[in-house]
Structures are given as C-alpha cells and as structure tokens.
C-alpha positions in Angstrom: -96.9 -87.7 103.9 -96.9 -84.4 105.8 -99.3 -85.6 108.6 -97.3 -88.6 109.1 -94.1 -86.7 109.5 -95.9 -84.5 112.0 -97.0 -87.5 114.0 -93.5 -89.0 114.2 -92.0 -85.8 115.4 -94.6 -85.7 118.3 -93.7 -89.4 118.9 -90.1 -89.2 119.0 -90.1 -85.7 120.2 -87.3 -83.0 120.0 -83.4 -83.3 119.9 -81.2 -81.8 122.4 -78.2 -80.1 120.8 -74.8 -79.9 122.4 -75.0 -76.4 123.3 -78.3 -77.2 125.3 -80.8 -75.9 122.7 -83.8 -78.0 121.7 -84.6 -78.5 117.9 -87.1 -80.7 115.8 -86.0 -83.8 114.2 -85.2 -83.6 110.5 -86.7 -85.8 108.0 -83.4 -87.7 107.7 -83.4 -88.4 111.3 -87.0 -89.7 111.3 -86.4 -91.9 108.4 -83.3 -93.5 110.2 -85.5 -93.7 113.3 -88.2 -95.8 111.2 -85.6 -97.8 109.1 -86.5 -96.2 106.1 -90.1 -97.8 105.9 -93.0 -95.6 104.7 -96.3 -96.4 106.3 -98.4 -95.3 103.3 -96.7 -97.4 100.9 -96.8 -100.3 103.1 -100.8 -99.9 103.3 -101.2 -99.4 99.6 -99.0 -102.8 99.0 -101.2 -104.5 101.3 -104.4 -103.3 99.5 -102.8 -104.4 96.1 -102.0 -107.9 97.9 -105.4 -108.3 99.2 -106.9 -107.2 95.5 -104.6 -110.3 94.1 -106.0 -112.6 96.6 -109.8 -111.6 96.0 -109.4 -111.8 92.4 -107.8 -115.4 92.5 -110.8 -116.4 94.6 -113.5 -118.8 93.0 -116.7 -117.0 92.0 -118.9 -118.6 94.6 -117.0 -117.4 97.9 -118.6 -114.8 99.8 -115.9 -112.3 99.6 -115.8 -112.4 95.8 -119.6 -112.0 95.6 -119.3 -109.1 97.8 -116.4 -107.6 95.7 -118.2 -108.1 92.6 -121.7 -107.1 93.6 -123.5 -103.8 92.0 -126.2 -102.4 93.8 -129.4 -101.7 92.2 -130.0 -98.3 93.8 -128.5 -95.3 92.1 -125.8 -93.1 93.9 -126.7 -90.0 96.0 -126.4 -86.4 94.8 -123.1 -84.7 94.5 -119.6 -86.0 94.4 -119.4 -89.7 94.6 -117.6 -91.2 97.4 -114.0 -92.7 96.8 -114.6 -96.6 97.1 -111.8 -99.0 98.0 -111.6 -100.5 94.4 -111.3 -96.9 93.0 -108.4 -96.1 95.3 -106.6 -99.4 94.3 -107.1 -98.8 90.6 -105.6 -95.2 90.8 -102.5 -96.8 92.4 -102.4 -99.3 89.4 -102.7 -96.4 87.3 -99.8 -94.6 88.9 -97.8 -97.5 88.7 -98.4 -97.8 85.0 -99.8 -101.5 85.4 -102.3 -101.8 82.4 -103.5 -105.3 82.4 -103.5 -105.8 86.0 -106.2 -108.6 85.8 -103.9 -110.8 83.9 -101.0 -110.1 86.1 -103.0 -111.2 89.1 -103.4 -114.9 87.8 -99.4 -115.1 87.7 -98.6 -115.0 91.4 -95.1 -114.6 91.1 -95.4 -111.5 89.1 -98.0 -110.2 91.2 -95.9 -110.6 94.3 -93.0 -108.6 92.4 -95.8 -105.9 91.5 -96.7 -105.7 95.4 -93.0 -105.4 96.4 -92.3 -102.7 94.0 -95.3 -100.8 95.4 -93.3 -100.5 98.7 -90.5 -98.6 97.0 -92.3 -96.4 94.4 -92.3 -92.6 95.5 -95.0 -91.3 93.5 -97.7 -93.4 95.4 
C-alpha cells in the first residue's frame, strides 16, 4: 500500500496552494482521484475469481492438470518460495472462509465472496 501511494503521488504530482506553495497530495486526495478503487484488493479478487474458475473446470483440462500437478523432485534448501496457491489460500484465511472448495461449486456464493474481497481492509 505504501509503494502504491508513492507511485500515485509521482503520477499525479504535487498540488499548488493558493499562496503559491507546492505540497504533496494527501491520501484522501489520491483516493478521490482514483475514485476509491484499491489496485491490490482488485488483483486479489481477480486471483480468487480465477481460482473458482479453475476449480470448476473438468479434471482432464490442461489448466486443471497443471494446477493439480505435484512435482516428483524435492524442493531446494532454504525458505520455500511462495506459490500462487499459497498466496490465495492466505487471502482466504484472512477472510475467514473455511470450506472454500464447497463454496466454489456455488457460483453465486463465490461471486459474492470475490466481490467482498474488493472491500476488505485486512487484505
């Protein structure tokens, strides 16, 4: 969020006051310029939307086979890299969605979960 604000301040530039002095834009001014949309939450909601799409696909589809595939080799030493699936599962845990596999099968319920992601502050 901090990096996003920094980039937005660069894009929109400073504000000139009545007395002729320049100042950086406040968070409220940036929100107003962006029409209250949060890019990070939007991306997270798109990830959840894709997860639901892949989970509902037939098992013989190429995308589903790649998603379900587990490599035979062991992982390298050190801290394991975060995978896409791990990131999405962490988001689901933050939203306190326990039985997400059952929720995916109900499209209307999953759509409301994805829309709720766009407004959650803890994500």
